[in-house]
N, C-alpha and C positions, 0 to 999 in steps of 0.2 A: 843281467840280467834283474832287475828289484822285483820285489815279491811285493802284489799287490793286497790292502790289509781288509779287502774286497771280494768274498768269494764269487766265484764263475755265476752260482746258481743267484748271489744276492742281486747280480748285475745283471742278468740276464732276465730273472722274474722284475727288478725296479725296472726293464728298459719295458719288457710288458702291458705295466701298469700304462704308460706312454703309447705305445703302437696300438694296443686294443683297445684298452680302456678311453683313451683320451685324455686321461690328465698330461699336461700343460708341465713339461719340465722343470719349469722354475719354480710351483707347486708343488711337486713330484721334491724338486730340490729341497725346496726350505721344509718342507714336512719331514724329509728325514734328516736331516743337520748335513747339506751338500750341496757343493759349489754347482752352481747351477754347469758351469764350464766343461769341467769334470763329467756329469749328465749326460750332454750331450754330443761329448766326445767317445761315451760309451752306447749312447745310440747311435752315432755313424759308425762307428766299429762292430756293431749287431748289424746292422743293415750288411753294412761289404760281406761282413760272415756269412751273413746268411742269403746273399744276390736279393738283398730286396733295394730297390734303386730308391736316393738319395735325390731329393730336390733339392735344390736353385735356391738358397735365399734369397726373397723378392722385398722388397714395403710391400706393406702393408696393402696400396692402391692395387700394385699391380703393373706400375709402373719400372720401365728399366731401371737397375740401378745409378747409370753413367746418367742417366736423363734426372734422377733425385739427386747427385750429387752434385752438379750441378746448379740445379734449383736451390737446392740447399746454402748452398757456396753463393747464390746472388741476395738469398734474402739474409743470410750474415752479414753480407756487409751492407745490406740495406740498414741492419739494425744496429750495425755500429755506427755508422753515420747518424741516425738517430741519437746513438749515444753520444756521442763525441758534439753535436749541437745541444744535448741536454745538459752535458755537463759546463757549456762553455755558457749556456741563460741562469744555468745553479751560479757558476762564479760571478756573474755578469749584477745578478739581483741580490748575490752576498753582499756585493761588497758597495750598492745600495742603501743597504738598511741600516749600515755602520756609520 
C-alpha cells in the first residue's frame, strides 16, 4: 500500500472547506497547490466514508447528460462544416490575390 504524502487530518480539513464553507474544489486546489482531480477524489472518498450522498454530475443547465452529448456532437458537426467552408473560401481568395 502506498503511503500518502498528506495526513488524514489535512485531507479532512481540506474537504471541510469544500463541504461546509462552500469553497469550490478548483479554487481550494489552486490555493493549496493540489491537483483538482485529487481533491475531487478526496471529497468522494470522504462522502463515502461518512455516508454522505454524492450527486451525479449534471450539466449546468440540468439537461440529462445523454441529451447534452447529442446536442454538443450536433453543434461540433456544424462547426466543423463551417470551418471547412471557410478554409475553402480562404484558399480560393488567396489564389485570386496572387
